[in-house]
C-alpha positions in Angstrom: -0.1 0.1 -0.2 2.8 2.3 1.0 4.8 1.7 -2.2 1.5 2.0 -4.4 0.8 5.8 -2.7 4.6 6.5 -2.7 4.8 5.7 -6.6 1.6 7.8 -7.0 2.9 10.8 -5.3 6.5 10.9 -7.1 4.6 10.7 -10.5 3.1 14.0 -9.5 6.8 15.7 -9.4 6.9 15.9 -5.6 10.9 15.4 -4.8 10.1 12.8 -1.8 7.3 11.2 0.3 7.0 10.1 3.8 4.3 8.5 6.0 3.6 8.9 9.6 1.3 6.9 12.1 -1.3 9.5 13.6 0.3 8.4 16.8 3.8 9.3 15.7 2.8 12.9 14.9 3.4 15.1 17.9 3.0 18.8 17.8 3.0 20.7 21.0 1.1 23.8 19.5 -1.5 22.4 16.9 -4.6 20.8 18.0 -5.1 16.6 17.9 -5.6 15.7 14.2 -8.3 13.6 15.5 -10.3 16.9 16.4 -10.0 17.7 12.8 -10.5 14.5 11.2 -12.1 11.7 13.5 -10.7 8.6 12.9 -7.4 9.6 11.1 -5.0 7.1 11.3 -2.3 8.1 9.0 -0.4 11.1 7.4 1.2 11.1 4.0 3.7 14.0 3.9 4.9 15.5 0.5 7.9 17.5 0.2 9.0 19.5 -2.7 12.4 21.6 -3.1 12.1 25.9 -3.2 13.3 27.0 -6.3 16.3 29.4 -6.8 14.0 32.1 -6.7 14.1 32.5 -3.0 17.9 33.9 -3.3 16.7 36.6 -5.7 17.2 40.1 -4.7 14.2 41.2 -6.2 11.4 40.5 -3.6 8.8 40.3 -6.6 11.0 37.1 -8.0 11.2 35.5 -4.7 7.8 35.8 -3.9 6.8 34.2 -7.4 8.7 31.3 -6.4 7.1 30.8 -3.2 3.9 31.3 -5.0 4.7 28.7 -7.5 5.8 25.9 -5.0 2.8 26.8 -2.5 0.2 26.1 -5.6 2.4 23.0 -6.8 2.3 21.4 -3.3 -1.6 22.4 -3.0 -2.5 21.0 -6.1 -0.5 17.6 -5.4 -2.1 17.0 -2.2 -5.5 17.6 -3.9 -4.5 15.0 -6.7 -3.5 12.3 -4.0 -6.6 13.2 -2.2 -8.6 12.1 -5.2 -6.5 9.0 -5.5 -6.9 7.8 -2.1 -10.7 8.2 -2.1 -11.2 6.8 -5.3 -8.7 4.0 -6.1 -8.0 2.9 -2.2 -11.6 3.7 -1.0 -10.5 5.9 2.1 -11.7 9.3 2.9 -8.9 11.6 3.0 -8.3 15.3 4.0 -5.6 17.6 2.2 -3.3 19.8 4.2 -1.6 22.5 2.0 1.3 24.8 2.5 1.0 27.5 5.0 -2.9 29.0 4.2 -5.5 29.6 5.5 -4.7 30.1 9.0 -7.1 30.9 12.0 -7.3 34.5 12.6 -9.9 34.7 14.8 -8.2 33.4 17.7 -5.2 35.6 18.5 -3.6 33.0 20.4 -3.2 30.6 17.5 -1.1 33.5 15.5 1.0 31.6 13.4 0.0 28.0 14.1 -1.2 25.8 11.8 -4.1 23.4 12.3 -1.5 20.8 11.5 2.3 21.2 11.8 3.8 20.1 8.5 7.5 20.4 10.2 6.3 17.9 13.0 4.5 15.9 10.3 7.8 15.8 8.3 10.0 14.6 11.0 7.2 11.9 12.1 7.4 10.8 8.6 11.0 10.5 8.5 11.5 13.3 5.9 14.3 15.2 8.3 15.1 16.5 11.5 15.0 20.0 13.2 17.9 22.3 13.0 18.7 25.5 15.0 16.3 27.4 13.1 13.4 25.1 13.9 13.1 24.5 10.1 13.2 20.8 9.1 16.7 19.7 7.4 15.7 16.8 4.8 19.0 14.5 4.7 19.5 15.2 0.6 17.8 18.6 0.0 19.0 20.5 3.2 16.6 23.3 4.5 15.0 24.5 1.2 12.1 22.4 1.3 8.3 22.6 2.1 5.7 20.3 2.7 2.2 19.3 2.2 0.1 16.5 3.9 -2.8 14.3 3.2 -4.6 12.9 6.2 -6.1 9.5 5.7 -8.0 6.7 7.6 -5.7 4.2 5.9 -3.6 2.2 8.3 0.1 3.0 7.2 3.1 2.7 9.6 5.8 5.1 10.0 8.6 5.5 7.7 12.3 5.2 9.7 13.0 8.5 11.7 16.1 10.1 10.3 19.4 9.6 12.3 21.8 12.0 12.9 22.4 15.8 13.0 22.3 17.2 10.0 22.5 20.9 11.7 26.2 22.5 11.6 25.7 24.5 14.5 26.8 27.3 12.5 24.2 30.0 14.0 24.2 31.8 10.3 20.4 31.4 10.7 20.2 33.2 14.2 22.7 35.8 13.0 20.9 36.6 9.8 17.6 36.9 11.1 16.5 40.6 10.9 13.3 39.8 13.7 15.8 38.2 16.1 13.1 35.8 16.2 15.5 32.8 16.8 17.6 33.9 19.8 16.0 31.7 22.0 17.1 28.2 21.2 14.2 25.7 20.5 12.0 28.4 19.8 10.8 30.7 17.1 9.2 33.9 18.3 6.2 33.7 15.5 5.0 37.2 16.0 8.6 38.6 15.5 9.1 36.7 12.4 5.7 37.5 10.8 6.1 41.0 11.2 9.5 41.1 9.1 8.5 38.1 6.5 5.0 39.0 6.0 5.1 42.7 6.3 1.8 43.2 4.5 -0.5 40.8 6.8 -3.2 42.0 9.0 -1.6 43.9 11.4 -0.3 46.1 8.5 -4.0 46.4 7.4 -5.3 47.4 10.9 -2.3 49.9 11.4 -2.9 51.4 8.0 -6.6 52.0 8.2 -6.7 53.1 11.8 -4.2 55.8 10.6 -6.7 56.5 7.7 -9.6 56.9 9.6 -7.9 59.8 11.9 -6.2 61.7 8.8 -7.3 64.8 7.1 -8.8 64.3 3.5 -5.2 65.6 1.7 -3.4 62.9 4.3 -5.8 60.4 3.1 -5.3 61.2 -0.8 -1.7 61.0 0.1 -2.0 57.7 1.8 -3.9 56.0 -1.1 -1.4 56.8 -3.5 1.6 55.6 -1.2 3.7 52.5 -2.0 2.7 51.1 1.4 -1.0 51.1 0.1 -0.2 49.8 -3.1 1.9 47.0 -1.5 -1.0 46.1 0.9 -3.7 46.2 -2.2 -1.6 43.8 -3.8 -1.4 41.6 -0.8 -5.0 41.7 -0.1 -5.7 39.4 -3.4 -2.5 37.6 -3.6 -2.6 36.5 0.3 0.1 37.3 2.9 3.3 37.6 0.9 6.7 36.4 2.2 9.5 39.0 2.2 12.3 37.3 3.9 13.7 33.8 3.0 16.9 34.7 5.2 16.8 31.4 7.8 16.7 28.9 5.1 18.8 30.5 2.6 21.5 31.2 5.0 21.3 27.5 5.9 24.4 25.6 4.5 22.5 22.3 5.1 22.4 20.9 1.4 24.5 23.3 -0.2 26.3 21.0 -2.1 23.2 19.6 -3.7 22.0 23.2 -4.7 25.5 23.9 -6.3 25.0 21.0 -8.4 21.8 22.2 -9.7 
């Protein structure tokens, strides 16, 4: 069963596939996955490499690369769901990369319903590094994940052994938000403030200022670069403008240089 699923998933163009029993998925902040999908037994995790777009000095090019991989991993998860349900007869749910997230509860800011990082580790696709991202044994840190929850009984793949983090601290030193200063923790709000500068907090701040502004000030605000970026983000979605933690990471650099 696992090899049939793995073969189909790889045929979609993803770079790696892992399997985790629901019992082996441990995320300290996300809700219990059984509360999201009663009766879930397994998680199929798809891994796709980030393109070299992320290192472009143009934020537009870098963001386009992120949009590409988000669309690809989402489509791959959806196709895998259809395969599991139609060919294998099991209900399945897709967990796409990043969005949507719960913005109603402030305590859940930046916390996914399913932590793809923890699912990937549980599925034998990597280990955590100093930056709290997953380091894949072949592809290093520039890897993103999607997942499919299913009621199929699939045993977990073997855990990755060894420490792939070099301990160089480059991720900590290059983080403009200082979100990684405390080892083992990522300050989510600091990170999101820098990496997603046109998210909900930026919208609230802009419109709060706008409501108190004079007519001339309002006209100037609507013609400002800030508003133009907010407008674009409103239909593209929260945009990533910082990739430093994983572009600085040397893990997998030899593979990247080989293309």
